LODOPA-23892 format. One record per residue: residue in one letter; z, y, x of N, C-alpha, C in turn. Coordinates in steps of 0.2 Angstrom, whole numbers, plus 5000, padded with zeros to 4 digits. Each point is the difference from the previous one (the first is absolute). Layout:
REM LODOPA-23892
AZYXZYXZYX/...
END
This chain:
REM LODOPA-23892
M508753304964499749944997499250005001/R499649954999499450005002499550054998/F500050024994499650054997500250075004/H500650025000500250065003499850005007/D500249955004499950005007499250005002/A499649974996499350005001499750084999/L500350034995499850074999500350055005/A500649985002500350055005499849995007/A499649955002499849995006499650065003/P500050015006499650065003499350004998/G499750075000499350004998500050014992/F499450004998499850014993499649944997/G500249984994499749944997499850014993/A499949944997499850004993500349944996/I500250014994500149954995499449994996/A499749945001499449994996500149974993/E499750024995500249984993499549964997/F500249954996499649964996500150024993/K499450024997500150014992499349994998/R499949974994499349984997499850064996/R500450044997499850064996500550055001/S499850064998500550064999499950034994/P500650024997500050044993499650065001/S500050035005499650065001499349995002/A499849955003499349995003499749944996/G500349964996499749944997500049945005/D499549964999499949945004499850025007/L500349975005499950015007499649945003/K500349944999499749945002500449944996/P499849994994500349964995500149935003/D499549975004500049935002500349995007/A500350055003500350005007500449945001/D500049975005500449955002500650035005/V500649994997500650035004500149975006/A500049935001500149975006499550025005/Q499450004998499450025005500150075002/T500250044996500150085001500650005005/A500549964999500650015004499949985007/R499649955001499849985007499550055003/I499650044996499650055003500450065002/Y500550024996500450055002500449995006/E500349945001500449985005499650005007/A499449984999499550005006499850075002/A500050044995499850075001500550055003/G500649975000500650045003500450044995/A500149984994500450034995500849995003/R500450044999500750005001500349954995/A499850014994500349964994499450004995/M500249964994499550004995500450014993/S499750044996500350014993499649964995/V500349974995499749964995500250024993/L499550024996500250024994500149944995/V500650004997500249944996500050024992/D499750064999500050024993499349994997/E500049984994499449984997499550064998/R500350065000499650064999499650015007/F500149975005499750005006499649945002/G500049954995499749945000500449955005/G500650015000500449965005500549964996/T500349955004500549954997500549985006/W500549974998500549985006499649945004/D499649974997499649955004499650035005/D499850064999499650035006500550015006/L500650024999500550015005500149935004/R500149954996500149935002499449985005/A499450014997499449985004500050045007/A500250074999500050045006500549975005/R500649984998500549985004499849945004/A499649954997499849945003499450015005/A499750064999499450015004500150055006/T500650045001500050045005500850015002/E500050025006500750015003500250084999/L499650044998500150074999500650014995/P500450055002500550024995499750024993/L500349974994499750014994500450054996/L499750054997500350044995499849984993/A500449994996499949984993500050074996/K499450014997499950074997499949994992/G500450034997500050004992500550054998/F500250004994500550054997500649964999/F500550005005500649965000500650054998/S500449974996500650034998500649964999/S500049945002500649954999500149955006/R500649975000500149955005499549944999/E499849994994499649944999499350025003/D499850065000499350025004500149985007/L500550025003500150005007500149925002/Q500449974996500049925001499449975000/T499650024995499349974999499650015007/A500050075002499650025006500249955006/K500750005001500249965005499849935000/D500149974994499849934999499249995001/A499650054999499349995001499850015007/G500450025004499950015007499950075003/A500350054996499950075002500650015005/D499850055005500450035005500350064997/A499750034995500250074998499750014993/A500350044996499850024993500050075000/L499650034995499850074998500650024995/L500250065001500550034995499750074999/I499750014994499750074998500650044997/L500250065004500550044997499950034994/R499350014998499950034993500249964995/D500149935001500249954995500749994999/V500450025005500749985000500550065001/H500649994997500550055002500349985007/D500450055003500349995006500549945000/S500350004995500549944999499749935001/V499450004996499749945000499749985007/A499750065003499749995007500549985005/T500650034999500549985005500249934999/A500149974994500149934999499549965003/L499350024999499549955002499950005007/L500250065004500050005007500549955003/R500650004996500549965002499949924999/I499749994995499849934998499449985005/A499650045001499449985005500349985007/R500550045002500349985007500349934999/T500449994995500349935000499549954999/L499450014998499449955000499650005006/G500150055005499650005006499450034999/L499950054995499450034998500050075003/D499550035003499950075001499850034993/V500050074999499850034995499650065002/L499450014997499650065001500250044994/V500350065001500250044995499550064999/E499750004995499450044999500250074996/A499750055004500150074997499350034999/H499950054995499450035000500150084999/D500650025000500150085000500650015004/A500250075000500650025005500649974997/D500150004994500649984997500149925001/E499549965000500149935001500149995007/L499750045005500149995007500750025002/A500350054997500750025001500449944997/R499949974995500349944997500049945005/A499449995002499949945005500450015006/A500150075003500450015006500749994998/A500250034995500749994998500249934999/L499649964997500149934999500149965007/D499850045006500049975006499549945001/A499450014996499549955000499749995007/P500049945004499850005006499250015001/I499749984994499250005000499850044994/I499750065001499850044995499250015000/G499749994994499350014999499950064996/V499550045002499850064997499349994997/N500050004993499449984997499650064998/A499450015002499550064998499849994993/R500149954997499849994993500650014995/D499950044995500550014995499949944995/L500449954999499949944996500050024993/S500250064998500050014993499350034998/T499750045005499350034998499449975004/F500249965006499549975004499750055005/R500350074999499750055004500249995008/I499550015004500150005007500150075003/D500650015004500150065003500249995008/R499550005004500149985007500450065004/R499950064998500350055003500850004999/A500149984993500750004999500449945003/Q499649945001500249955003500250015008/L499550045003500150025007500650045001/A500150054995500650045001500749964999/L500049954995500649965000500149955006/L499449985003500149965006500450045005/A499850065001500350045005500750024998/Q500249994994500750014998500449945000/A499749945001500449945000500550005006/P500649964999500449995005499749975006/T500150025006499749975006500349945002/D500649984998500349945002499949944995/R499550014995499849954996499249985002/V499949944997499349985001499650034994/V499550045001499650034995499349984999/I499849994994499449974998499650054996/A499350015002499650044996499649954995/E500150014994499649964995499550034996/S499449974999499550024996499550055003/A499450004998499550055002499850005008/I500149955003499849995007499349975000/A499550035002499349975000499750015007/S500350045005499650015006500650005006/R499749995006500550015006500350075000/G499650054998500350075000500550014995/Q500049974994500550004995500649965003/A499949955003500649965002500350045006/A499650035004500350035006500450064998/V499850044995500450064998500649984997/A500049944996500749974998500449985005/E499849975006500349995006500350065003/L499650055000500350075003500550034996/A500049994993500550034996500649965000/G500049945003500749975001500049934997/A499449974998500049934997500049955006/N500449954999499949945005499449954999/A499850004993499549964998499750034994/V499449974998499750024994499949934996/L500150014993499949944996499350014997/V499549955001499350014998499849944995/G499850024994499849944996499350014998/S499850054995499450004997499450015006/T500150035005499550015005499849935003/L500549965001499949935003499749964995/M500250004994499849954995499350024998/R499850065000499350024999499549985006/S500349995006499649995006499649945000/S499449995002499749945001500249965006/D500450045004500349975006500750035001/P500549984997500650035000500450005007/G499849945003500350005007499850065005/A499350014999499750055005500350074997/T500050014994500350064997500750015002/L500449955000500750015002500050025007/R499749965004500050025008499850075001/E499550024996499750075001500650054998/L500349994995500550054998500650015005/I500249945003500650015005499850005007/S499350005002499850005007500050075003/R500050005006500050065004499649995006/P499650055003500250074999499650034994/L500350054997499650054996499450035004/V499550024997499450035003499950074998/K500150055004499950074999499350035002/V499750034996499450045002500250085000/C500050035006500250075000499550055001/G500150064999499550055001499550014995/L500249984994499650014994499950074997/T499450024999499950074997499550004994/R499749954999499550004994500249944995/Q499950014994500149964995499649935000/D499450015002499649935001500349965005/D500250035006500349965005500749974998/V500450034996500649974997499849944996/D499550014996499849954995499749945004/A499750015006499749955004500649965004/A500550045002500649975003500449954995/V500050024994500449964995499649944999/D499350014999499649944999500049955005/A500150035007500049955005500649965001/G500550024996500749975001500550035004/A500050075001500550035003500650014996/D500649995003500650014996500350075000/M499850045005500350065001499550055002/L500050064997499550055001500350065003/G499850035006500350055004499650074999/F500450054998499750074999500350045005/I499750035005500350045005500050074998/L500650034999500150074997500250055005/A499949985006500250045006499450055001/A500150065001499550055000499550005006/E500349975006499650005006499649945000/S500049954996499649945000499350014998/P499549975004499350004998499949964994/R500549964998500049954994500450034995/R500250065000500450034995499749994993/A500449984995499849994993500350064996/E499750034996500350064996500549984996/T500049944997500549974996500049934999/L500549974997499949924999499549994995/L499649955001499549984996500249944995/S499749994995500249954995499949935002/A500449964998500049935002500449964995/P499849944999500449964995500749985002/D500449984996500749995002500149935003/T499549975001500049935004500150025008/V499850065002500150025007500550055001/L500250015006500550065002499650065003/R500150064998499850065003500550025005/V499850025006500450025005499850075002/A500450055000499950075002500250005007/V499650035005500150005007500150075002/F500650025002500250075002500250005008/V499950065003500350015006500450065000/G500650005002500550055000500450004994/D499850034995500450004993499649974995/A500349964996499749974994500050044994/E499550004996500050034993500149964995/Q500250024994500049964994499449984997/T499949934999499449984998500249944995/E499549974997500149944995499849945004/A500050005007499949945004500549954999/D499849945001500549945000500550005006/L499750025006500350005006499850075004/V500450025004499950055005500049985007/Q499550015004500049985007500150075004/L500550015003500250065003500150005008/Y499550045003500150005007500350075002/E500450005005500350065003499450045003/R500150065001499550045004500250015007/E499649995005500150015007499450035003/D500150065004499550035003499450014996/G500150024994499450024996499749944997/H500249945000499749944997500549964998/R499849944997500549954998500449975005/A500649984999500349955005499749935000/R500349965004499749945000500149954994/D500649994998500249964994500250044994/A500049974995500250034993500549954997/I500350044995500449964995499750004993/L500049944997499849994993500650014996/F499950054995500550014995499849984993/R500549984996499950004993500550034996/H499850054996500550054997500550025004/G499850035006500550035005500449955004/L499949934999500449965004499549965005/P500249995006499649975005500049924998/V499449975000499949934999499649975005/G499750035005499749975006499850055005/T499749975006499850045005499349995002/V499650055001499349995002500050015008/V499849945003499950005007499350025002/D499950055003499350035001499950015007/L499450025002499950025007500150075001/P500250025006500050085002499450034998/W500150074999499450044998499550005005/S499449984998499449995004500149965007/E500449954999500249965006500049934998/S499949965005500149924999500749995003/D500249934999500649985003500049935000/S500149975006500049925001500649974997/T500550044999500649974997500150014992/H499450024997500050014993500349944996/L499749945001500249954996500749975002/D500250015006500749985002500550054996/R499850065000500550054997500049984992/A499549994997500049984993500449934999/R499949965004500449934999500750015001/A500250055004500750015001500450054995/T499650034996500250044995500349964994/R500650024998500449974995499750024993/G500149964995499850024993499349994999/R499850034994499350004998499650045005/V499449975003499650045004499350004997/M499750075000499350014999499750015007/L499649965002499650005006499450044999/A500050065004499450045000499850025007/G499450035000499750025007499649965003/G499350015001499549965003499949944997/L500149994994499949934997499350004996/G499749955001499349994996499949934999/P499449984997499949934998500049955006/G499850035006500049965006500649985003/N500650044999500649985003500649994996/V499950014993500650004996500349934999/R499649955000500349935000500449995005/E499850025006500449995006500750045000/A499950064997500650045000500549974994/I499749984995500449974995500449945003/A499649965003500449945003500550015005/A499950065004500550025005500650034996/V499950044995500650044998500349984993/Q499649964996500249994993500250064996/P499650055000500350064997500049994992/W500350054997500150014993499350024997/A499750055004499450034998499650025006/V499350004999499650035005499650064997/D499850045005499750074998499450025004/S499550024997499450025004499750064996/A499750055004499650054997499350005004/R500050015006499450015004499549944999/S500349945000499549945001499649994993/T500250044995499749994993499550064999/E499950045005499750074999499250005002/S499650044997499450025003500150075004/S500450044997500250065003500750024998/P500450045003500750014998500150024992/G500349964997500150014992499549974996/V499549975003499449974996500049935002/K500149964995500049925001499349975000/H500049955004499449965000500249944996/H499749984995500349954995499949935003/D499549995004500049935004500650005005/A500150055004500550005004500749994997/L500150044994500649994996500149934998/R499549974998500149934997500149955006/A499750025006500249955006500750015002/W500350065000500750015002500449964995/V499950014994500549974995499949925001/Q499449985000499949925001500349985006/A499950035006500349985006500850005000/S500350054996500750015000500349944995/R499649994995500349954995499949935002/A499649995005499849935003500649975003/E500550045002500649975003500650014996/L499950004994500650014995500549945001/V500650015001500649955001500550014994/Q500349954999500650004995500550055003/T500350054996500450055002500749965003/G500250035005500649985003500650055000/A500549995004500550055001499850075003/A500350054997499950065004500450005007/R499750025005500249995006500650055002/
END
């Protein structure tokens, strides 16, 4: 069906949500125009749109009807549904899918609602927020599973628990990360944990330019600043807009960091090792093999021990005219590294369309010490070519 197929398409995307208020956050944008917002979301590259129809969120069924008249996007009717009448109303109002919160219904009711939805031609986003509910969703054979970082009883957010559940979700389903997505780094780690898409509401509704914010969340490449050794350089990289921070923990590197430094959870920390990796609290590990006393050419990106991407780099202390061709021919997520700086990164991005770009030397005044103007120039140049994310190659 339209909603399922849009989210199952190759690559990573977003369901952009419309809600005027939130029970946990209060008013977001009480006077927002749903039709105008729908057109903005569609132009910005949303895979689908979610519309709150519950009055606790400032929504009505008329909002869904107005969205249907304004956009071709698949529409998710979002509310607290538990009956055939709810699903029929959603269908009549123009929905392509409806939300089913497992917290609110027994499995027998969920099974019946899934069957009714199929007869109506509706997809169902089956929402779980803990391990038991995820197991129930899997047992119900739900084709689309949402994992909510927010406990709807307490409104507490637990992104770490959400990421663990995303990694446990069946890989033959469409999996959506819901709530608590405010940056490209947070969206990216949900992707790496196994999500096909993120559902983003409050972040977009608070934004003065929701279209630009949406494009930002799903665009690629991510931008990594590597070789960080000082906290003030970490802070400058975050302020400049870097998505990933690299800490080289290999003993032989002149850019060796003693430990991971502090960073907000809006960015990803990457521990870089040569030979053997050690246990850290990093979001990702970038692991090079050791060859002839130094790092091998390329590395593998790991998340919790599982490979999630390839770092296509230059040979140790050498250049290579085939560098971009090799990167372009590499399947899956590619982090392009080696010899990149503000002067050539745009050309490299255009040629390779990588998942991420990485630089250490171009941002330095000396090994391990960042020049903040150079750091900002690197991030700005890398982000100038942001493109809507596409299929992993």
